[in-house]
C-alpha positions as CSV (number, residue, x, y, z in Angstrom):
1,P,-41.9,39.7,-2.0
2,A,-38.1,40.2,-2.1
3,V,-36.8,43.1,-0.1
4,L,-33.4,44.8,-0.6
5,T,-32.1,47.3,2.0
6,T,-28.9,49.2,1.9
7,S,-26.3,47.7,4.2
8,A,-25.8,50.9,6.1
9,A,-27.5,54.3,6.2
10,V,-26.1,56.9,3.8
11,V,-25.2,60.1,5.7
12,F,-26.0,63.5,4.2
13,T,-24.5,66.6,5.8
14,M,-26.6,69.8,5.3
15,T,-24.9,72.9,4.0
16,S,-27.7,75.3,4.7
17,S,-31.0,75.6,6.5
18,G,-34.4,74.4,5.2
19,T,-36.8,71.5,5.3
20,V,-36.1,68.1,3.9
21,A,-39.2,66.1,3.0
22,G,-37.8,63.1,1.2
23,A,-35.2,61.7,-1.2
24,F,-34.8,60.4,-4.7
25,I,-32.4,58.1,-6.6
26,N,-31.2,59.2,-10.0
27,V,-29.2,56.5,-12.0
28,N,-26.3,57.8,-14.2
29,G,-27.2,61.4,-13.2
30,S,-24.9,64.2,-12.3
31,A,-24.4,66.0,-8.9
32,T,-24.3,69.3,-10.8
33,I,-27.1,71.7,-9.7
34,D,-29.9,71.9,-12.4
35,N,-28.4,69.0,-14.4
36,T,-31.3,66.9,-15.7
37,T,-29.3,63.9,-17.0
38,G,-29.9,60.3,-15.8
39,I,-33.0,58.2,-15.1
40,L,-35.2,58.8,-12.1
41,F,-35.4,55.4,-10.3
42,S,-37.3,56.2,-7.2
43,A,-38.6,59.2,-5.1
44,G,-40.5,59.4,-1.9
45,D,-41.2,61.2,1.3
46,F,-39.5,60.1,4.5
47,T,-41.6,57.8,6.6
48,A,-40.8,59.9,9.7
49,G,-42.1,63.0,8.0
50,S,-40.3,66.3,7.1
51,K,-37.2,67.4,9.0
52,T,-36.2,71.0,9.6
53,V,-32.4,71.3,9.3
54,T,-29.6,73.8,9.7
55,S,-26.1,73.9,8.3
56,G,-24.0,71.1,9.8
57,D,-27.0,68.8,10.6
58,T,-26.8,65.2,9.3
59,I,-29.6,63.0,7.9
60,N,-29.1,59.2,7.8
61,V,-31.1,57.6,5.0
62,T,-31.8,53.9,4.5
63,Y,-33.5,52.8,1.3
64,T,-35.7,49.7,1.1
65,L,-36.8,48.1,-2.2
66,S,-39.6,45.6,-2.3
67,A,-40.4,43.6,-5.4
68,A,-43.1,40.9,-6.1
69,G,-41.4,37.6,-6.8
């Protein structure tokens, strides 16, 4: 299968405390809170499990796409 990985991790800086369990990719969506535009392309839990965060923490996310070819 073909595999596509982002060239570098995308860094997210937390602005409050909580638990982050995973991520999603929304194509042509909006960053506005509660906006439901766009197409959900992918969603999933982090392979390393959930992370408890506080304001100022950063999370580095790398996405891997596999496709049968």
